[in-house]
N, CA, C and O atoms as a GROMACS GRO file, in nm:
protein
  584
    1UNK      N    1  12.344  11.544  10.060
    1UNK     CA    2  12.326  11.402  10.083
    1UNK      C    3  12.444  11.329  10.021
    1UNK      O    4  12.476  11.349   9.904
    2UNK      N    5  12.508  11.245  10.100
    2UNK     CA    6  12.626  11.172  10.054
    2UNK      C    7  12.589  11.073   9.944
    2UNK      O    8  12.486  11.005   9.950
    3UNK      N    9  12.674  11.067   9.843
    3UNK     CA   10  12.646  10.974   9.733
    3UNK      C   11  12.646  10.830   9.782
    3UNK      O   12  12.580  10.745   9.723
    4UNK      N   13  12.721  10.801   9.889
    4UNK     CA   14  12.724  10.664   9.941
    4UNK      C   15  12.587  10.624   9.996
    4UNK      O   16  12.549  10.507   9.987
    5UNK      N   17  12.512  10.719  10.052
    5UNK     CA   18  12.377  10.690  10.099
    5UNK      C   19  12.285  10.660   9.981
    5UNK      O   20  12.207  10.565   9.985
    6UNK      N   21  12.293  10.741   9.878
    6UNK     CA   22  12.212  10.718   9.759
    6UNK      C   23  12.247  10.583   9.698
    6UNK      O   24  12.158  10.509   9.657
    7UNK      N   25  12.376  10.550   9.692
    7UNK     CA   26  12.420  10.420   9.639
    7UNK      C   27  12.363  10.306   9.722
    7UNK      O   28  12.316  10.206   9.667
    8UNK      N   29  12.366  10.320   9.855
    8UNK     CA   30  12.311  10.217   9.944
    8UNK      C   31  12.162  10.198   9.918
    8UNK      O   32  12.115  10.085   9.905
    9UNK      N   33  12.088  10.308   9.911
    9UNK     CA   34  11.943  10.301   9.889
    9UNK      C   35  11.913  10.236   9.754
    9UNK      O   36  11.824  10.151   9.744
   10UNK      N   37  11.986  10.275   9.652
   10UNK     CA   38  11.964  10.216   9.519
   10UNK      C   39  11.999  10.068   9.516
   10UNK      O   40  11.940   9.992   9.439
   11UNK      N   41  12.094  10.027   9.598
   11UNK     CA   42  12.132   9.885   9.603
   11UNK      C   43  12.026   9.802   9.677
   11UNK      O   44  11.989   9.693   9.633
   12UNK      N   45  11.976   9.855   9.789
   12UNK     CA   46  11.875   9.783   9.867
   12UNK      C   47  11.740   9.785   9.795
   12UNK      O   48  11.671   9.683   9.789
   13UNK      N   49  11.703   9.900   9.742
   13UNK     CA   50  11.575   9.916   9.673
   13UNK      C   51  11.602   9.930   9.523
   13UNK      O   52  11.572  10.034   9.464
   14UNK      N   53  11.658   9.825   9.462
   14UNK     CA   54  11.709   9.828   9.326
   14UNK      C   55  11.604   9.856   9.218
   14UNK      O   56  11.638   9.910   9.113
   15UNK      N   57  11.481   9.821   9.241
   15UNK     CA   58  11.377   9.843   9.140
   15UNK      C   59  11.259   9.917   9.205
   15UNK      O   60  11.143   9.880   9.188
   16UNK      N   61  11.293  10.021   9.280
   16UNK     CA   62  11.196  10.093   9.361
   16UNK      C   63  11.079  10.150   9.280
   16UNK      O   64  10.964  10.134   9.320
   17UNK      N   65  11.107  10.214   9.169
   17UNK     CA   66  11.003  10.280   9.089
   17UNK      C   67  10.891  10.186   9.048
   17UNK      O   68  10.775  10.225   9.045
   18UNK      N   69  10.926  10.062   9.017
   18UNK     CA   70  10.824   9.965   8.974
   18UNK      C   71  10.759   9.890   9.090
   18UNK      O   72  10.660   9.821   9.070
   19UNK      N   73  10.814   9.904   9.212
   19UNK     CA   74  10.765   9.824   9.324
   19UNK      C   75  10.725   9.904   9.447
   19UNK      O   76  10.700   9.845   9.552
   20UNK      N   77  10.719  10.037   9.438
   20UNK     CA   78  10.697  10.116   9.558
   20UNK      C   79  10.562  10.091   9.626
   20UNK      O   80  10.546  10.127   9.742
   21UNK      N   81  10.467  10.031   9.557
   21UNK     CA   82  10.338   9.999   9.618
   21UNK      C   83  10.319   9.848   9.635
   21UNK      O   84  10.208   9.802   9.660
   22UNK      N   85  10.426   9.771   9.621
   22UNK     CA   86  10.424   9.626   9.629
   22UNK      C   87  10.475   9.582   9.766
   22UNK      O   88  10.595   9.588   9.792
   23UNK      N   89  10.385   9.538   9.854
   23UNK     CA   90  10.423   9.501   9.990
   23UNK      C   91  10.526   9.389   9.993
   23UNK      O   92  10.618   9.393  10.075
   24UNK      N   93  10.513   9.290   9.907
   24UNK     CA   94  10.608   9.177   9.911
   24UNK      C   95  10.751   9.222   9.877
   24UNK      O   96  10.847   9.160   9.921
   25UNK      N   97  10.764   9.328   9.800
   25UNK     CA   98  10.896   9.383   9.766
   25UNK      C   99  10.969   9.429   9.892
   25UNK      O  100  11.091   9.415   9.900
   26UNK      N  101  10.896   9.484   9.990
   26UNK     CA  102  10.958   9.540  10.110
   26UNK      C  103  10.974   9.440  10.224
   26UNK      O  104  11.043   9.470  10.322
   27UNK      N  105  10.913   9.323  10.215
   27UNK     CA  106  10.919   9.227  10.326
   27UNK      C  107  11.061   9.185  10.361
   27UNK      O  108  11.090   9.160  10.478
   28UNK      N  109  11.148   9.178  10.264
   28UNK     CA  110  11.286   9.133  10.289
   28UNK      C  111  11.388   9.243  10.263
   28UNK      O  112  11.506   9.214  10.242
   29UNK      N  113  11.344   9.367  10.264
   29UNK     CA  114  11.435   9.480  10.242
   29UNK      C  115  11.419   9.580  10.356
   29UNK      O  116  11.308   9.614  10.396
   30UNK      N  117  11.532   9.625  10.407
   30UNK     CA  118  11.531   9.728  10.511
   30UNK      C  119  11.671   9.787  10.522
   30UNK      O  120  11.770   9.719  10.496
   31UNK      N  121  11.677   9.911  10.561
   31UNK     CA  122  11.804   9.976  10.592
   31UNK      C  123  11.799  10.010  10.741
   31UNK      O  124  11.711  10.083  10.786
   32UNK      N  125  11.891   9.955  10.816
   32UNK     CA  126  11.897   9.977  10.960
   32UNK      C  127  11.991  10.094  10.987
   32UNK      O  128  12.102  10.099  10.934
   33UNK      N  129  11.946  10.188  11.070
   33UNK     CA  130  12.025  10.307  11.101
   33UNK      C  131  12.052  10.313  11.251
   33UNK      O  132  11.966  10.275  11.330
   34UNK      N  133  12.170  10.360  11.290
   34UNK     CA  134  12.203  10.364  11.433
   34UNK      C  135  12.136  10.478  11.511
   34UNK      O  136  12.120  10.467  11.632
   35UNK      N  137  12.097  10.585  11.443
   35UNK     CA  138  12.039  10.699  11.514
   35UNK      C  139  11.914  10.749  11.442
   35UNK      O  140  11.892  10.720  11.324
   36UNK      N  141  11.832  10.823  11.514
   36UNK     CA  142  11.712  10.883  11.454
   36UNK      C  143  11.750  10.981  11.343
   36UNK      O  144  11.679  10.992  11.242
   37UNK      N  145  11.860  11.052  11.360
   37UNK     CA  146  11.904  11.148  11.258
   37UNK      C  147  11.936  11.074  11.128
   37UNK      O  148  11.895  11.118  11.020
   38UNK      N  149  12.008  10.962  11.139
   38UNK     CA  150  12.040  10.881  11.020
   38UNK      C  151  11.913  10.825  10.958
   38UNK      O  152  11.899  10.825  10.835
   39UNK      N  153  11.823  10.778  11.041
   39UNK     CA  154  11.696  10.723  10.991
   39UNK      C  155  11.618  10.830  10.916
   39UNK      O  156  11.562  10.803  10.810
   40UNK      N  157  11.612  10.950  10.971
   40UNK     CA  158  11.542  11.060  10.904
   40UNK      C  159  11.602  11.089  10.768
   40UNK      O  160  11.530  11.113  10.671
   41UNK      N  161  11.735  11.086  10.759
   41UNK     CA  162  11.802  11.114  10.631
   41UNK      C  163  11.769  11.007  10.527
   41UNK      O  164  11.741  11.039  10.411
   42UNK      N  165  11.772  10.880  10.568
   42UNK     CA  166  11.736  10.771  10.477
   42UNK      C  167  11.590  10.785  10.434
   42UNK      O  168  11.559  10.774  10.316
   43UNK      N  169  11.501  10.808  10.530
   43UNK     CA  170  11.359  10.821  10.500
   43UNK      C  171  11.330  10.935  10.402
   43UNK      O  172  11.250  10.920  10.310
   44UNK      N  173  11.395  11.050  10.422
   44UNK     CA  174  11.375  11.164  10.332
   44UNK      C  175  11.421  11.131  10.191
   44UNK      O  176  11.356  11.169  10.094
   45UNK      N  177  11.532  11.061  10.180
   45UNK     CA  178  11.586  11.026  10.049
   45UNK      C  179  11.494  10.927   9.977
   45UNK      O  180  11.465  10.944   9.859
   46UNK      N  181  11.447  10.825  10.049
   46UNK     CA  182  11.357  10.726   9.989
   46UNK      C  183  11.224  10.792   9.954
   46UNK      O  184  11.168  10.764   9.847
   47UNK      N  185  11.172  10.877  10.040
   47UNK     CA  186  11.045  10.946  10.013
   47UNK      C  187  11.056  11.033   9.889
   47UNK      O  188  10.961  11.043   9.811
   48UNK      N  189  11.171  11.095   9.869
   48UNK     CA  190  11.191  11.179   9.750
   48UNK      C  191  11.186  11.097   9.621
   48UNK      O  192  11.155  11.150   9.515
   49UNK      N  193  11.216  10.968   9.631
   49UNK     CA  194  11.212  10.879   9.514
   49UNK      C  195  11.068  10.844   9.475
   49UNK      O  196  11.043  10.804   9.362
   50UNK      N  197  10.975  10.857   9.569
   50UNK     CA  198  10.835  10.819   9.546
   50UNK      C  199  10.760  10.932   9.477
   50UNK      O  200  10.780  11.050   9.508
   51UNK      N  201  10.672  10.896   9.385
   51UNK     CA  202  10.592  10.995   9.314
   51UNK      C  203  10.457  11.019   9.382
   51UNK      O  204  10.379  11.102   9.336
   52UNK      N  205  10.430  10.948   9.490
   52UNK     CA  206  10.303  10.962   9.561
   52UNK      C  207  10.295  11.097   9.631
   52UNK      O  208  10.397  11.159   9.661
   53UNK      N  209  10.172  11.142   9.658
   53UNK     CA  210  10.148  11.269   9.727
   53UNK      C  211  10.183  11.254   9.875
   53UNK      O  212  10.148  11.154   9.939
   54UNK      N  213  10.251  11.353   9.928
   54UNK     CA  214  10.290  11.350  10.068
   54UNK      C  215  10.184  11.415  10.157
   54UNK      O  216  10.131  11.521  10.124
   55UNK      N  217  10.154  11.349  10.269
   55UNK     CA  218  10.064  11.405  10.369
   55UNK      C  219  10.146  11.435  10.494
   55UNK      O  220  10.247  11.369  10.521
   56UNK      N  221  10.102  11.534  10.569
   56UNK     CA  222  10.174  11.576  10.688
   56UNK      C  223  10.081  11.568  10.810
   56UNK      O  224   9.968  11.618  10.806
   57UNK      N  225  10.129  11.504  10.915
   57UNK     CA  226  10.053  11.491  11.039
   57UNK      C  227  10.131  11.560  11.150
   57UNK      O  228  10.251  11.536  11.167
   58UNK      N  229  10.063  11.646  11.226
   58UNK     CA  230  10.127  11.719  11.335
   58UNK      C  231  10.076  11.668  11.469
   58UNK      O  232   9.959  11.632  11.483
   59UNK      N  233  10.166  11.664  11.567
   59UNK     CA  234  10.123  11.625  11.700
   59UNK      C  235  10.045  11.738  11.765
   59UNK      O  236  10.051  11.852  11.719
   60UNK      N  237   9.974  11.707  11.869
   60UNK     CA  238   9.900  11.809  11.945
   60UNK      C  239  10.002  11.896  12.016
   60UNK      O  240  10.092  11.844  12.082
   61UNK      N  241   9.990  12.028  12.004
   61UNK     CA  242  10.089  12.114  12.067
   61UNK      C  243  10.029  12.239  12.131
   61UNK      O  244  10.092  12.345  12.133
   62UNK      N  245   9.909  12.226  12.182
   62UNK     CA  246   9.847  12.339  12.250
   62UNK      C  247   9.842  12.311  12.400
   62UNK      O  248   9.824  12.197  12.443
   63UNK      N  249   9.859  12.418  12.478
   63UNK     CA  250   9.855  12.405  12.623
   63UNK      C  251   9.710  12.397  12.669
   63UNK      O  252   9.620  12.448  12.603
   64UNK      N  253   9.690  12.333  12.783
   64UNK     CA  254   9.557  12.326  12.842
   64UNK      C  255   9.520  12.466  12.889
   64UNK      O  256   9.602  12.536  12.950
   65UNK      N  257   9.397  12.506  12.861
   65UNK     CA  258   9.353  12.641  12.896
   65UNK      C  259   9.375  12.667  13.044
   65UNK      O  260   9.340  12.585  13.129
   66UNK      N  261   9.435  12.782  13.074
   66UNK     CA  262   9.461  12.820  13.212
   66UNK      C  263   9.599  12.780  13.260
   66UNK      O  264   9.645  12.830  13.362
   67UNK      N  265   9.666  12.692  13.191
   67UNK     CA  266   9.800  12.649  13.228
   67UNK      C  267   9.901  12.749  13.172
   67UNK      O  268   9.885  12.799  13.061
   68UNK      N  269  10.003  12.778  13.250
   68UNK     CA  270  10.107  12.868  13.201
   68UNK      C  271  10.218  12.786  13.139
   68UNK      O  272  10.259  12.683  13.193
   69UNK      N  273  10.267  12.832  13.025
   69UNK     CA  274  10.376  12.763  12.957
   69UNK      C  275  10.501  12.850  12.963
   69UNK      O  276  10.504  12.959  12.906
   70UNK      N  277  10.605  12.802  13.033
   70UNK     CA  278  10.731  12.876  13.040
   70UNK      C  279  10.813  12.853  12.913
   70UNK      O  280  10.897  12.936  12.877
   71UNK      N  281  10.791  12.742  12.845
   71UNK     CA  282  10.866  12.709  12.724
   71UNK      C  283  10.770  12.714  12.607
   71UNK      O  284  10.658  12.662  12.615
   72UNK      N  285  10.811  12.775  12.500
   72UNK     CA  286  10.727  12.785  12.382
   72UNK      C  287  10.709  12.647  12.319
   72UNK      O  288  10.797  12.561  12.328
   73UNK      N  289  10.593  12.627  12.256
   73UNK     CA  290  10.565  12.497  12.194
   73UNK      C  291  10.665  12.464  12.085
   73UNK      O  292  10.689  12.346  12.058
   74UNK      N  293  10.726  12.564  12.022
   74UNK     CA  294  10.824  12.538  11.916
   74UNK      C  295  10.944  12.460  11.970
   74UNK      O  296  11.006  12.383  11.897
   75UNK      N  297  10.977  12.480  12.098
   75UNK     CA  298  11.087  12.405  12.159
   75UNK      C  299  11.048  12.258  12.168
   75UNK      O  300  11.128  12.171  12.132
   76UNK      N  301  10.928  12.230  12.216
   76UNK     CA  302  10.882  12.091  12.226
   76UNK      C  303  10.869  12.028  12.088
   76UNK      O  304  10.904  11.911  12.068
   77UNK      N  305  10.820  12.105  11.992
   77UNK     CA  306  10.800  12.052  11.857
   77UNK      C  307  10.931  12.012  11.791
   77UNK      O  308  10.932  11.924  11.705
   78UNK      N  309  11.041  12.075  11.830
   78UNK     CA  310  11.171  12.043  11.772
   78UNK      C  311  11.244  11.930  11.842
   78UNK      O  312  11.347  11.884  11.793
   79UNK      N  313  11.194  11.885  11.955
   79UNK     CA  314  11.261  11.779  12.031
   79UNK      C  315  11.237  11.642  11.967
   79UNK      O  316  11.130  11.616  11.911
   80UNK      N  317  11.337  11.556  11.975
   80UNK     CA  318  11.325  11.418  11.927
   80UNK      C  319  11.361  11.326  12.044
   80UNK      O  320  11.463  11.345  12.110
   81UNK      N  321  11.278  11.228  12.067
   81UNK     CA  322  11.302  11.133  12.175
   81UNK      C  323  11.288  10.992  12.119
   81UNK      O  324  11.194  10.964  12.046
   82UNK      N  325  11.382  10.903  12.152
   82UNK     CA  326  11.371  10.764  12.104
   82UNK      C  327  11.237  10.704  12.146
   82UNK      O  328  11.195  10.718  12.261
   83UNK      N  329  11.172  10.636  12.054
   83UNK     CA  330  11.046  10.570  12.085
   83UNK      C  331  10.923  10.656  12.064
   83UNK      O  332  10.811  10.607  12.077
   84UNK      N  333  10.943  10.783  12.032
   84UNK     CA  334  10.829  10.871  12.008
   84UNK      C  335  10.837  10.925  11.866
   84UNK      O  336  10.946  10.953  11.816
   85UNK      N  337  10.723  10.938  11.800
   85UNK     CA  338  10.725  10.994  11.664
   85UNK      C  339  10.759  11.142  11.668
   85UNK      O  340  10.744  11.207  11.771
   86UNK      N  341  10.806  11.195  11.556
   86UNK     CA  342  10.836  11.338  11.552
   86UNK      C  343  10.709  11.422  11.556
   86UNK      O  344  10.600  11.371  11.531
   87UNK      N  345  10.723  11.550  11.588
   87UNK     CA  346  10.609  11.642  11.588
   87UNK      C  347  10.544  11.646  11.450
   87UNK      O  348  10.421  11.645  11.438
   88UNK      N  349  10.627  11.650  11.346
   88UNK     CA  350  10.578  11.658  11.209
   88UNK      C  351  10.611  11.525  11.141
   88UNK      O  352  10.727  11.496  11.113
   89UNK      N  353  10.507  11.446  11.116
   89UNK     CA  354  10.523  11.316  11.050
   89UNK      C  355  10.480  11.330  10.905
   89UNK      O  356  10.364  11.361  10.877
   90UNK      N  357  10.573  11.308  10.813
   90UNK     CA  358  10.545  11.318  10.670
   90UNK      C  359  10.538  11.177  10.614
   90UNK      O  360  10.633  11.099  10.627
   91UNK      N  361  10.426  11.144  10.550
   91UNK     CA  362  10.406  11.010  10.496
   91UNK      C  363  10.355  11.015  10.353
   91UNK      O  364  10.293  11.112  10.310
   92UNK      N  365  10.384  10.908  10.280
   92UNK     CA  366  10.330  10.888  10.146
   92UNK      C  367  10.276  10.746  10.139
   92UNK      O  368  10.324  10.658  10.209
   93UNK      N  369  10.175  10.725  10.055
   93UNK     CA  370  10.127  10.589  10.030
   93UNK      C  371  10.246  10.510   9.977
   93UNK      O  372  10.319  10.558   9.889
   94UNK      N  373  10.265  10.390  10.029
   94UNK     CA  374  10.379  10.307   9.991
   94UNK      C  375  10.492  10.313  10.091
   94UNK      O  376  10.582  10.228  10.088
   95UNK      N  377  10.491  10.412  10.181
   95UNK     CA  378  10.596  10.422  10.282
   95UNK      C  379  10.588  10.305  10.378
   95UNK      O  380  10.479  10.259  10.412
   96UNK      N  381  10.703  10.256  10.420
   96UNK     CA  382  10.708  10.151  10.520
   96UNK      C  383  10.746  10.217  10.652
   96UNK      O  384  10.849  10.284  10.662
   97UNK      N  385  10.663  10.197  10.753
   97UNK     CA  386  10.686  10.257  10.885
   97UNK      C  387  10.696  10.147  10.990
   97UNK      O  388  10.649  10.035  10.969
   98UNK      N  389  10.758  10.180  11.101
   98UNK     CA  390  10.768  10.086  11.211
   98UNK      C  391  10.688  10.138  11.329
   98UNK      O  392  10.704  10.253  11.369
   99UNK      N  393  10.602  10.055  11.383
   99UNK     CA  394  10.521  10.091  11.499
   99UNK      C  395  10.613  10.102  11.620
   99UNK      O  396  10.695  10.013  11.644
  100UNK      N  397  10.601  10.211  11.697
  100UNK     CA  398  10.686  10.230  11.814
  100UNK      C  399  10.612  10.215  11.947
  100UNK      O  400  10.674  10.222  12.053
  101UNK      N  401  10.482  10.196  11.942
  101UNK     CA  402  10.403  10.172  12.063
  101UNK      C  403  10.326  10.044  12.047
  101UNK      O  404  10.291  10.005  11.935
  102UNK      N  405  10.298   9.976  12.156
  102UNK     CA  406  10.212   9.858  12.154
  102UNK      C  407  10.068   9.906  12.144
  102UNK      O  408  10.004   9.936  12.246
  103UNK      N  409  10.018   9.913  12.022
  103UNK     CA  410   9.884   9.967  11.998
  103UNK      C  411   9.778   9.861  12.024
  103UNK      O  412   9.676   9.888  12.087
  104UNK      N  413   9.801   9.741  11.973
  104UNK     CA  414   9.704   9.633  11.985
  104UNK      C  415   9.777   9.498  11.985
  104UNK      O  416   9.766   9.421  11.890
  105UNK      N  417   9.854   9.470  12.094
  105UNK     CA  418   9.931   9.345  12.098
  105UNK      C  419   9.838   9.224  12.091
  105UNK      O  420   9.726   9.232  12.140
  106UNK      N  421   9.880   9.114  12.033
  106UNK     CA  422  10.009   9.091  11.970
  106UNK      C  423  10.010   9.129  11.822
  106UNK      O  424  10.112   9.116  11.755
  107UNK      N  425   9.898   9.176  11.772
  107UNK     CA  426   9.886   9.207  11.629
  107UNK      C  427   9.970   9.329  11.590
  107UNK      O  428  10.049   9.322  11.496
  108UNK      N  429   9.953   9.439  11.659
  108UNK     CA  430  10.025   9.563  11.628
  108UNK      C  431  10.102   9.605  11.753
  108UNK      O  432  10.045   9.658  11.848
  109UNK      N  433  10.233   9.581  11.750
  109UNK     CA  434  10.314   9.615  11.867
  109UNK      C  435  10.448   9.674  11.823
  109UNK      O  436  10.480   9.678  11.704
  110UNK      N  437  10.525   9.719  11.920
  110UNK     CA  438  10.653   9.781  11.895
  110UNK      C  439  10.738   9.694  11.802
  110UNK      O  440  10.763   9.577  11.833
  111UNK      N  441  10.781   9.751  11.690
  111UNK     CA  442  10.865   9.678  11.595
  111UNK      C  443  10.791   9.625  11.474
  111UNK      O  444  10.854   9.579  11.378
  112UNK      N  445  10.658   9.629  11.475
  112UNK     CA  446  10.581   9.582  11.360
  112UNK      C  447  10.603   9.676  11.243
  112UNK      O  448  10.592   9.797  11.257
  113UNK      N  449  10.636   9.619  11.126
  113UNK     CA  450  10.652   9.699  11.004
  113UNK      C  451  10.519   9.702  10.930
  113UNK      O  452  10.452   9.600  10.915
  114UNK      N  453  10.483   9.822  10.884
  114UNK     CA  454  10.354   9.843  10.816
  114UNK      C  455  10.378   9.927  10.690
  114UNK      O  456  10.449  10.027  10.694
  115UNK      N  457  10.318   9.883  10.579
  115UNK     CA  458  10.322   9.963  10.457
  115UNK      C  459  10.195  10.048  10.451
  115UNK      O  460  10.084   9.995  10.460
  116UNK      N  461  10.212  10.179  10.436
  116UNK     CA  462  10.099  10.271  10.429
  116UNK      C  463  10.026  10.249  10.296
  116UNK      O  464  10.086  10.252  10.189
  117UNK      N  465   9.893  10.227  10.306
  117UNK     CA  466   9.813  10.204  10.184
  117UNK      C  467   9.712  10.316  10.158
  117UNK      O  468   9.662  10.329  10.046
  118UNK      N  469   9.681  10.396  10.260
  118UNK     CA  470   9.584  10.505  10.243
  118UNK      C  471   9.608  10.608  10.352
  118UNK      O  472   9.634  10.574  10.467
  119UNK      N  473   9.599  10.735  10.315
  119UNK     CA  474   9.618  10.844  10.410
  119UNK      C  475   9.497  10.938  10.406
  119UNK      O  476   9.458  10.986  10.300
  120UNK      N  477   9.439  10.961  10.523
  120UNK     CA  478   9.326  11.055  10.538
  120UNK      C  479   9.365  11.158  10.642
  120UNK      O  480   9.471  11.148  10.705
  121UNK      N  481   9.280  11.257  10.660
  121UNK     CA  482   9.311  11.365  10.755
  121UNK      C  483   9.340  11.312  10.896
  121UNK      O  484   9.436  11.354  10.959
  122UNK      N  485   9.256  11.221  10.945
  122UNK     CA  486   9.274  11.169  11.081
  122UNK      C  487   9.288  11.017  11.084
  122UNK      O  488   9.262  10.955  11.186
  123UNK      N  489   9.331  10.958  10.972
  123UNK     CA  490   9.338  10.813  10.964
  123UNK      C  491   9.454  10.770  10.874
  123UNK      O  492   9.473  10.823  10.765
  124UNK      N  493   9.529  10.672  10.923
  124UNK     CA  494   9.635  10.609  10.844
  124UNK      C  495   9.598  10.462  10.831
  124UNK      O  496   9.574  10.395  10.931
  125UNK      N  497   9.595  10.413  10.708
  125UNK     CA  498   9.562  10.273  10.681
  125UNK      C  499   9.688  10.207  10.627
  125UNK      O  500   9.760  10.266  10.547
  126UNK      N  501   9.713  10.084  10.671
  126UNK     CA  502   9.833  10.014  10.625
  126UNK      C  503   9.814   9.865  10.621
  126UNK      O  504   9.711   9.812  10.662
  127UNK      N  505   9.917   9.797  10.571
  127UNK     CA  506   9.920   9.652  10.561
  127UNK      C  507  10.042   9.602  10.639
  127UNK      O  508  10.154   9.650  10.619
  128UNK      N  509  10.019   9.506  10.728
  128UNK     CA  510  10.127   9.452  10.810
  128UNK      C  511  10.223   9.373  10.722
  128UNK      O  512  10.181   9.294  10.637
  129UNK      N  513  10.353   9.395  10.743
  129UNK     CA  514  10.457   9.324  10.670
  129UNK      C  515  10.527   9.226  10.764
  129UNK      O  516  10.599   9.268  10.854
  130UNK      N  517  10.505   9.098  10.745
  130UNK     CA  518  10.571   8.995  10.825
  130UNK      C  519  10.492   8.955  10.949
  130UNK      O  520  10.392   9.017  10.985
  131UNK      N  521  10.541   8.849  11.012
  131UNK     CA  522  10.480   8.798  11.134
  131UNK      C  523  10.353   8.720  11.108
  131UNK      O  524  10.317   8.693  10.993
  132UNK      N  525  10.284   8.683  11.216
  132UNK     CA  526  10.164   8.600  11.204
  132UNK      C  527  10.047   8.674  11.140
  132UNK      O  528   9.953   8.610  11.092
  133UNK      N  529  10.049   8.805  11.140
  133UNK     CA  530   9.941   8.885  11.081
  133UNK      C  531   9.981   8.944  10.947
  133UNK      O  532   9.921   9.041  10.901
  134UNK      N  533  10.081   8.886  10.884
  134UNK     CA  534  10.132   8.936  10.756
  134UNK      C  535  10.019   8.956  10.655
  134UNK      O  536   9.938   8.866  10.631
  135UNK      N  537  10.016   9.074  10.596
  135UNK     CA  538   9.917   9.105  10.493
  135UNK      C  539   9.787   9.161  10.545
  135UNK      O  540   9.706   9.210  10.466
  136UNK      N  541   9.763   9.156  10.676
  136UNK     CA  542   9.638   9.209  10.731
  136UNK      C  543   9.636   9.362  10.723
  136UNK      O  544   9.738   9.427  10.744
  137UNK      N  545   9.519   9.418  10.694
  137UNK     CA  546   9.502   9.562  10.689
  137UNK      C  547   9.474   9.614  10.829
  137UNK      O  548   9.399   9.553  10.905
  138UNK      N  549   9.535   9.726  10.862
  138UNK     CA  550   9.512   9.790  10.992
  138UNK      C  551   9.482   9.938  10.969
  138UNK      O  552   9.519   9.994  10.866
  139UNK      N  553   9.416   9.999  11.065
  139UNK     CA  554   9.385  10.141  11.061
  139UNK      C  555   9.425  10.204  11.193
  139UNK      O  556   9.405  10.144  11.298
  140UNK      N  557   9.480  10.323  11.187
  140UNK     CA  558   9.513  10.395  11.310
  140UNK      C  559   9.457  10.536  11.300
  140UNK      O  560   9.497  10.615  11.214
  141UNK      N  561   9.365  10.567  11.390
  141UNK     CA  562   9.309  10.702  11.396
  141UNK      C  563   9.403  10.792  11.473
  141UNK      O  564   9.477  10.746  11.560
  142UNK      N  565   9.400  10.919  11.440
  142UNK     CA  566   9.481  11.015  11.514
  142UNK      C  567   9.427  11.026  11.654
  142UNK      O  568   9.307  11.048  11.675
  143UNK      N  569   9.514  11.011  11.747
  143UNK     CA  570   9.474  11.020  11.889
  143UNK      C  571   9.479  11.164  11.934
  143UNK      O  572   9.572  11.238  11.901
  144UNK      N  573   9.379  11.204  12.008
  144UNK     CA  574   9.381  11.338  12.068
  144UNK      C  575   9.366  11.323  12.218
  144UNK      O  576   9.293  11.235  12.266
  145UNK      N  577   9.434  11.407  12.292
  145UNK     CA  578   9.430  11.400  12.437
  145UNK      C  579   9.376  11.532  12.489
  145UNK      O  580   9.447  11.633  12.491
  146UNK      N  581   9.253  11.530  12.531
  146UNK     CA  582   9.191  11.652  12.584
  146UNK      C  583   9.168  11.639  12.731
  146UNK      O  584   9.117  11.731  12.794
   0.00000   0.00000   0.00000
């Protein structure tokens, strides 16, 4: 990890240790990245600074019974597409995430920033940062497609 990235993170999040669970601290702070790869690198570095327990969420990756799969699921799991979350989503309480789908417009839509406040096996709870619903608590259940 380049020291310039660490320097940037420390400059933007100057008092991170004391404010990692403080929503108002993050309302006016963000690091904008040009690519998903850059965003992943910033996110991993900031997550490593947090002392909270990390939870891991995996996308559904099983074929429908009776369907033949010419490509192994590991190939799909490794793919990254703009606008879609990764196969393996790693989160910690206090993480700030951006909604990439219009889940419940106008309250929760593409671009809404949310601070994670609670993580369960099939549920992510957060607090909206900014906009007309600033501070409202939201919940997102894991979606399954059968």
